C-alpha positions in Angstrom: 45.3 65.1 -4.3 44.5 67.1 -7.4 47.2 68.8 -8.8 46.6 72.5 -9.0 47.1 74.6 -12.8 49.7 77.2 -11.9 48.3 80.4 -10.1 44.5 79.1 -9.8 43.6 79.6 -6.1 43.1 83.1 -7.9 39.6 83.1 -9.3 39.4 86.4 -10.9 39.1 86.0 -14.9 39.9 89.7 -16.8 39.3 87.6 -20.5 35.9 86.4 -21.8 35.2 84.5 -24.9 32.0 85.2 -26.1 30.9 82.6 -29.1 29.4 84.7 -32.0 30.0 82.7 -34.4 27.4 80.3 -34.9 25.0 80.2 -38.2 21.9 80.3 -36.4 20.0 77.9 -38.9 17.0 77.1 -36.0 16.0 80.7 -36.5 16.2 81.3 -40.0 14.8 83.4 -41.5 15.6 85.7 -38.9 19.6 85.3 -39.4 19.3 85.3 -42.7 21.7 88.6 -42.6 22.2 89.0 -39.1 24.0 86.6 -36.3 22.2 84.9 -33.8 23.4 87.1 -31.1 22.5 90.2 -32.4 19.3 89.2 -32.6 17.2 91.9 -30.4 15.2 90.9 -27.0 14.1 94.0 -25.0 15.7 96.2 -27.8 18.9 95.7 -27.7 21.2 92.4 -29.3 21.6 89.2 -26.9 25.3 89.4 -26.7 24.8 92.1 -24.8 22.8 90.3 -22.2 26.3 88.2 -21.9 28.4 91.4 -21.7 26.6 92.6 -19.0 26.6 89.4 -17.3 30.9 89.1 -17.4 31.1 92.5 -16.1 29.6 91.6 -12.8 32.4 89.1 -12.1 35.6 91.6 -13.1 35.6 90.7 -16.7 37.4 93.5 -18.7 37.6 92.7 -22.3 36.0 90.5 -24.8 36.8 88.5 -27.5 34.1 87.6 -30.0 34.6 85.1 -33.0 32.8 86.0 -36.0 31.8 83.8 -39.3 27.9 84.7 -40.1 28.1 88.6 -41.6 30.5 89.6 -39.5 30.4 93.0 -40.6 26.7 93.9 -38.2 29.1 93.0 -35.2 31.0 96.2 -36.8 28.3 98.0 -36.9 26.4 97.0 -33.4 29.6 98.2 -31.9 31.7 100.8 -33.7 33.9 102.1 -31.6 34.7 97.8 -30.9 33.7 98.9 -27.5 30.6 97.9 -24.9 30.6 100.4 -22.1 34.2 100.7 -21.1 34.8 97.4 -22.1 37.2 96.8 -25.2 35.8 94.1 -28.1 38.3 92.0 -29.6 36.8 90.4 -33.1 38.2 87.3 -35.0 36.9 86.2 -38.0 36.7 82.7 -38.8 36.6 82.9 -42.4 35.8 78.8 -41.6 33.7 77.7 -39.0 35.4 76.2 -36.6 32.9 74.7 -34.2 33.8 75.8 -29.7 37.2 73.9 -29.4 38.7 75.1 -32.9 37.4 79.0 -32.2 38.8 78.9 -28.4 42.4 77.6 -30.3 41.7 80.2 -33.1 41.8 82.9 -30.1 45.2 81.5 -28.4 47.7 84.4 -29.3 45.1 86.5 -28.3 45.1 85.6 -24.6 48.4 87.3 -24.2 49.7 86.3 -20.3 45.8 85.3 -19.1 46.1 81.9 -17.0 42.6 81.4 -17.9 39.7 82.9 -20.0 36.0 82.0 -19.3 34.0 81.2 -22.2 30.4 81.9 -22.5 28.0 81.1 -25.4 26.8 84.2 -27.3 23.0 83.0 -27.3 22.1 82.4 -23.9 20.3 84.8 -21.7 20.9 83.8 -17.8 21.8 85.8 -15.0 22.7 82.5 -13.1 25.7 83.7 -10.1 28.9 83.6 -11.9 30.8 83.7 -8.0 29.9 79.7 -7.3 31.7 79.0 -10.9 35.3 80.6 -10.3 34.9 79.5 -6.7 34.2 76.0 -7.8 37.2 76.7 -10.3 39.7 77.6 -7.6 38.7 74.9 -4.8 39.0 71.4 -7.6 42.4 73.0 -9.3 40.8 71.6 -12.5 41.8 72.0 -15.8 37.7 73.1 -16.7 35.0 73.9 -15.0 31.4 74.0 -16.1 28.1 75.8 -15.0 25.2 73.5 -15.0 21.8 73.3 -14.0 19.9 70.5 -12.5 17.1 70.4 -15.7 16.5 71.6 -18.9 16.0 70.2 -22.0 18.6 68.4 -22.5 20.6 66.9 -19.5 24.0 64.7 -20.5 26.5 66.1 -18.4 27.1 63.5 -15.7 28.7 64.6 -12.3 30.7 62.2 -9.5 30.1 63.4 -6.1 32.9 65.1 -5.3 32.0 67.9 -8.2 33.9 66.5 -11.3 32.3 65.5 -14.4 32.9 62.0 -15.2 31.2 61.9 -18.4 29.2 64.3 -21.1 27.2 62.5 -23.8 27.6 59.8 -22.5 31.3 58.7 -24.5 32.6 57.1 -21.1 29.4 55.4 -19.8 30.0 56.9 -16.4 26.5 57.9 -14.9 27.6 59.8 -12.1 25.0 60.5 -8.8 23.2 63.2 -11.3 22.5 64.4 -14.2 22.9 67.6 -15.7 22.3 70.1 -18.4 25.4 72.4 -20.0 24.3 76.1 -19.0 27.0 77.0 -22.1 29.5 79.2 -19.4 33.2 77.8 -18.0 36.0 78.3 -16.9 39.0 77.4 -19.1 42.7 77.1 -18.0 44.7 78.2 -20.9 47.3 75.2 -20.4 44.0 73.3 -21.6 44.4 74.5 -25.1 47.7 72.6 -25.7 45.2 69.8 -25.8 43.9 71.7 -29.0 44.7 71.8 -32.5 45.1 74.7 -34.5 42.7 75.1 -37.6 40.9 71.6 -36.7 36.7 71.9 -36.4 35.9 70.8 -33.4 33.6 70.7 -30.4 34.9 71.5 -27.0 33.2 68.5 -26.2 35.4 65.5 -27.4 39.0 67.6 -25.4 36.9 68.0 -22.6 36.0 63.8 -22.5 39.5 62.7 -23.5 40.7 65.4 -21.1 38.1 63.0 -18.1 39.1 59.8 -19.8 43.0 60.5 -19.1 42.3 62.3 -15.5 38.9 62.1 -14.1 39.7 65.3 -12.2 40.4 67.3 -15.0 37.2 68.6 -15.1 35.1 70.3 -12.9 31.2 71.0 -12.5 28.8 73.0 -10.4 25.1 73.1 -10.6 24.0 76.5 -10.1 20.0 76.4 -10.7 19.5 80.2 -9.3 18.6 82.7 -11.3 16.5 82.1 -14.7 18.5 80.8 -18.2 17.4 80.5 -21.3 19.0 79.6 -24.9 17.8 81.2 -27.4 18.5 78.4 -30.1 15.0 77.4 -31.2 12.8 79.8 -32.7 10.0 79.1 -29.8 12.2 80.5 -27.3 13.3 83.6 -29.4 9.8 84.8 -30.0 8.5 83.9 -26.0 11.2 86.7 -25.3 12.1 88.6 -27.8 9.3 91.9 -26.5 10.5 91.0 -22.7 12.6 93.3 -20.7 14.9 91.0 -18.9 
């Protein structure tokens, strides 16, 4: 029986961390003077789709990390709010990647027991409730939203719903290869695994967690709805003028 993190039976999450600090090199020159999550799609910034999606899950505040052209976020959100939801910005003078960025906001999380982490360059309407429920059911330190199809299916899930490999680091094929959708629930206790100031992808500490405890990271395949990664010029130009 997997040991539950404290209070994990309550799926509600108050705080979302939206990753907004990337350089967007594949979308240059569009991102030369603008962070990728602020590029317009359907007449508004990409990141606002994440905010709208997270609001449907009951999120009450956003934390956004910045690096490239941080002043553009202040221009886009001059009152540090989106609608009635406050935004806290945390600047990274040195780009810290995902794990480093998460560790860098530890002091902003406060007493929250868990957060939801969301890539700032995706647009999706996949239902979030199944992800929150799976996290509570599996009692894991982290739970990843997955898709069964996509451009990079390098996350392996086992028959019990636990992630058993990522990027073939553990050579465990599991029962299904999936796309990581860029959305995950993270117990704040997991941040003890991360080092302050270390430039590191979240994949590495997740893999190490799985190595130590095969039931520490959960996953759920959610194929409902649409999912777009706007990391390439082709994908971005296809969606830019659409209303989603």
